[in-house]
C-alpha positions as CSV (number, residue, x, y, z in Angstrom):
1,M,2.4,28.6,15.7
2,S,0.8,27.9,19.1
3,S,2.6,25.8,21.7
4,T,0.0,23.1,21.2
5,R,0.7,22.8,17.5
6,T,4.5,23.0,18.2
7,F,4.1,20.0,20.6
8,I,2.0,18.1,18.1
9,A,4.5,18.7,15.2
10,A,7.4,17.6,17.4
11,G,5.5,14.5,18.5
12,S,4.7,13.6,14.9
13,I,8.4,13.8,13.9
14,A,9.4,11.7,16.8
15,I,6.9,9.0,16.0
16,M,8.0,8.9,12.4
17,A,11.7,8.7,13.3
18,A,11.3,6.1,16.0
19,A,8.9,3.8,14.0
20,V,6.0,2.1,15.7
21,P,6.5,-0.4,18.4
22,A,5.8,-4.0,17.5
23,Q,3.3,-4.6,20.3
24,A,-0.4,-4.4,19.6
25,R,-2.2,-1.2,20.4
26,E,-5.8,-0.2,21.0
27,P,-7.8,1.2,18.2
28,F,-7.3,4.9,17.4
29,T,-9.5,7.3,19.3
30,D,-11.0,10.5,17.8
31,D,-8.6,13.0,19.2
32,V,-5.6,15.0,17.9
33,A,-3.0,12.8,19.4
34,S,-4.4,9.7,17.8
35,R,-4.9,11.5,14.5
36,T,-1.3,12.6,14.6
37,Q,-0.2,9.0,15.2
38,A,-2.3,7.7,12.3
39,L,-0.9,10.3,10.0
40,A,2.7,9.5,11.0
41,L,2.0,5.8,10.4
42,L,0.5,6.4,6.9
43,E,3.4,8.5,6.0
44,T,5.9,5.9,7.3
45,L,4.1,3.1,5.2
46,N,4.0,5.4,2.2
47,A,7.8,6.1,2.4
48,D,8.5,2.3,3.0
49,L,6.5,1.4,-0.1
50,L,8.2,4.0,-2.2
51,S,11.7,2.8,-1.2
52,H,11.2,-0.9,-2.0
53,P,10.4,-2.6,-5.3
54,S,8.0,-5.2,-3.9
55,A,4.8,-4.0,-2.2
56,T,4.1,-7.6,-1.2
57,L,7.4,-7.9,0.8
58,T,6.9,-4.4,2.3
59,L,3.5,-5.4,3.5
60,E,4.8,-8.6,4.9
61,R,7.4,-6.6,7.0
62,W,4.7,-4.2,8.0
63,C,2.4,-7.0,9.2
64,G,5.2,-8.6,11.2
65,D,6.4,-5.3,12.7
66,H,2.9,-4.4,13.9
67,A,1.7,-7.8,15.0
68,L,-1.3,-7.9,12.6
69,A,-1.3,-11.7,12.5
70,G,0.2,-14.7,14.3
71,E,2.3,-15.3,11.2
72,A,3.6,-12.4,9.1
73,K,2.8,-13.9,5.7
74,I,1.0,-12.1,2.8
75,L,-1.5,-14.2,0.9
76,A,-3.0,-13.1,-2.4
77,R,-6.7,-13.7,-2.8
78,R,-7.7,-13.7,-6.4
79,V,-10.8,-11.7,-7.3
80,K,-12.2,-13.1,-10.5
81,G,-14.9,-12.0,-12.8
82,Q,-14.1,-8.3,-12.5
83,D,-11.8,-7.7,-15.4
84,K,-10.8,-4.1,-16.1
85,A,-9.7,-2.7,-19.4
86,L,-6.1,-1.5,-19.7
87,P,-6.1,2.3,-18.8
88,D,-5.7,4.8,-21.6
89,E,-2.1,5.3,-22.8
90,A,-1.0,2.3,-20.8
91,R,0.3,0.5,-23.9
92,Q,2.6,3.3,-24.5
93,T,3.7,3.2,-20.8
94,L,4.4,-0.5,-21.2
95,G,6.1,-0.1,-24.6
96,I,3.8,-2.5,-26.4
97,G,1.9,-2.3,-29.7
98,P,-1.9,-2.4,-30.1
99,D,-2.0,-6.2,-30.7
100,E,0.3,-7.3,-27.9
101,P,-1.6,-9.6,-25.4
102,V,-2.0,-8.2,-21.9
103,R,-3.4,-10.0,-18.9
104,Y,-5.3,-8.6,-16.0
105,R,-5.1,-9.8,-12.4
106,R,-6.9,-8.4,-9.4
107,V,-5.9,-9.6,-5.9
108,Q,-6.5,-8.7,-2.3
109,L,-3.2,-8.9,-0.3
110,A,-4.1,-10.2,3.2
111,C,-2.1,-10.9,6.3
112,G,-4.1,-13.1,8.6
113,D,-7.7,-11.7,8.6
114,H,-6.6,-8.3,7.4
115,V,-6.9,-7.3,3.8
116,L,-4.2,-4.7,3.6
117,S,-4.3,-3.9,-0.1
118,E,-6.5,-4.4,-3.2
119,A,-4.4,-4.4,-6.4
120,D,-5.2,-4.1,-10.1
121,N,-2.4,-5.5,-12.2
122,W,-2.0,-5.5,-16.0
123,Y,1.0,-7.4,-17.2
124,V,2.6,-8.5,-20.5
125,P,2.9,-12.3,-20.4
126,S,5.5,-12.5,-23.2
127,R,7.9,-10.7,-20.9
128,L,7.6,-13.3,-18.2
129,T,8.8,-16.9,-18.2
130,P,6.3,-19.7,-19.1
131,E,6.6,-20.9,-15.5
132,M,5.7,-17.5,-14.1
133,N,2.7,-17.3,-16.4
134,Q,1.6,-20.8,-15.3
135,I,1.8,-19.9,-11.6
136,L,0.0,-16.6,-12.1
137,D,-2.8,-18.3,-14.1
138,S,-3.3,-21.2,-11.7
139,T,-2.5,-20.0,-8.2
140,D,-3.2,-17.1,-5.8
141,Q,0.5,-16.4,-5.2
142,P,1.4,-12.7,-5.0
143,F,2.6,-11.2,-8.3
144,G,5.7,-9.7,-6.7
145,K,6.9,-13.0,-5.3
146,V,6.2,-14.9,-8.6
147,V,8.3,-12.5,-10.7
148,Q,11.0,-12.0,-8.1
149,A,13.6,-13.8,-10.3
150,L,13.3,-10.9,-12.9
151,H,15.1,-8.7,-10.3
152,F,12.7,-6.0,-11.2
153,R,12.6,-2.4,-10.2
154,R,9.6,-0.3,-9.5
155,Q,8.9,3.2,-10.9
156,T,6.2,5.0,-9.1
157,I,3.8,7.1,-11.2
158,S,1.7,8.5,-8.4
159,A,1.4,8.1,-4.6
160,D,-1.7,9.6,-3.0
161,L,-3.0,9.8,0.5
162,L,-6.7,9.2,0.1
163,W,-7.4,10.1,3.7
164,T,-5.6,12.7,5.9
165,P,-6.4,12.4,9.6
166,L,-5.4,16.1,10.1
167,P,-6.4,19.0,7.8
168,K,-3.9,20.6,5.4
169,G,-1.9,23.2,7.3
170,W,-2.6,21.6,10.7
171,E,0.9,22.5,11.9
172,M,0.3,26.2,11.2
173,D,-3.0,28.0,11.9
174,T,-5.6,25.7,10.4
175,P,-8.1,24.7,13.2
176,L,-7.6,21.3,14.5
177,P,-10.5,18.7,14.6
178,V,-12.6,18.7,17.7
179,A,-12.1,15.6,19.8
180,H,-15.0,13.1,20.2
181,K,-15.4,10.1,22.4
182,G,-15.0,6.7,20.8
183,A,-13.0,5.3,18.0
184,L,-11.6,7.3,15.1
185,A,-13.6,6.7,11.9
186,I,-11.1,5.6,9.2
187,P,-12.4,5.2,5.6
188,H,-11.8,1.9,3.8
189,E,-9.3,3.3,1.3
190,V,-6.4,5.3,2.8
191,L,-3.5,5.3,0.3
192,R,-3.1,4.6,-3.5
193,H,0.0,3.9,-5.6
194,Q,0.3,3.6,-9.3
195,A,3.6,2.1,-10.6
196,V,5.3,0.4,-13.5
197,L,7.6,-2.6,-13.0
198,F,10.7,-3.0,-15.1
199,T,12.9,-6.1,-15.7
200,E,16.6,-6.0,-14.9
201,G,17.1,-5.1,-18.5
202,N,14.9,-2.0,-18.1
203,Q,11.9,-3.4,-20.0
204,P,8.5,-2.5,-18.6
205,F,6.3,-5.5,-18.0
206,S,3.5,-4.6,-15.5
207,L,1.3,-1.7,-14.6
208,V,-0.1,-1.8,-11.0
209,V,-2.6,0.2,-9.1
210,E,-2.5,-0.6,-5.4
211,T,-5.1,0.7,-3.0
212,Y,-4.2,0.3,0.7
213,T,-7.0,-0.1,3.2
214,S,-7.7,1.0,6.8
215,E,-6.6,-2.5,7.9
216,V,-3.0,-1.4,7.7
217,L,-3.8,0.4,10.9
218,A,-5.7,-2.4,12.6
219,F,-3.2,-2.9,15.4
220,G,-4.6,-5.0,18.3
221,R,-7.4,-6.5,16.2
222,R,-6.4,-10.0,15.1
C-alpha cells in the first residue's frame, strides 16, 4: 500500500470514529479527500440506521447533528396515487394469508427543505390499533412515530450502498479517481435498506423499503 493510500485509510477511520462536527460545511469537492469524507459519512449513517429500530428518529438525530435545518424535525410528506403491489413472497415474510388486507404508504421524510429518504411501506392494519390506522390514513405523520407504542424492533433484510465515492479496493492498489475542480457529483439515491418491523410480541406487521438520498450529505445548504 502506498503512503498516500495509508494516509487516506487512516483519515477515513479517524473521521468515522470522531463523527462529523455539527457545524455546516461547504459542499463536497471532486477530490480524494472529499470522497473519503463522503464515504465515511455514508458508512456512519448506515451503521446508525442498522443499530436503531426507527429510521425516522435516526434521521431526526442526523439532521440535528449536521445542522441540515433550523429545527431538527422530520416531517413525512405523503406521496399519493403511486400505489405499489406487495413484493413477491412478502406475505410469507409478514406471516399473513392470501386474503389478509395490506395497506401501502409512500412518504418522503424531510428535514427542513431536504428530502432525506423516500420510503415504501406495506403494513398489516389488523396488527395496529384503530387509532394508529386512523392517524396513518388521515395524516402525514411518520410511520415510525405513529407505531412507537408497539415497542417494535427492526430486522434488516438488506442494506446496500447505491453509490460508492471511492472504487472497490481503493485502500489497496485500485487506482484512485482523478481530482477535478468543482463540486462532487452525487447521485440522487445513495443508500437503500429493506427491513421488517416486529411488534413487542415478535409479530411482523410492516415491510419497508427506504431509499436515502444525496440530501443526507447536504451540509451547509439550508
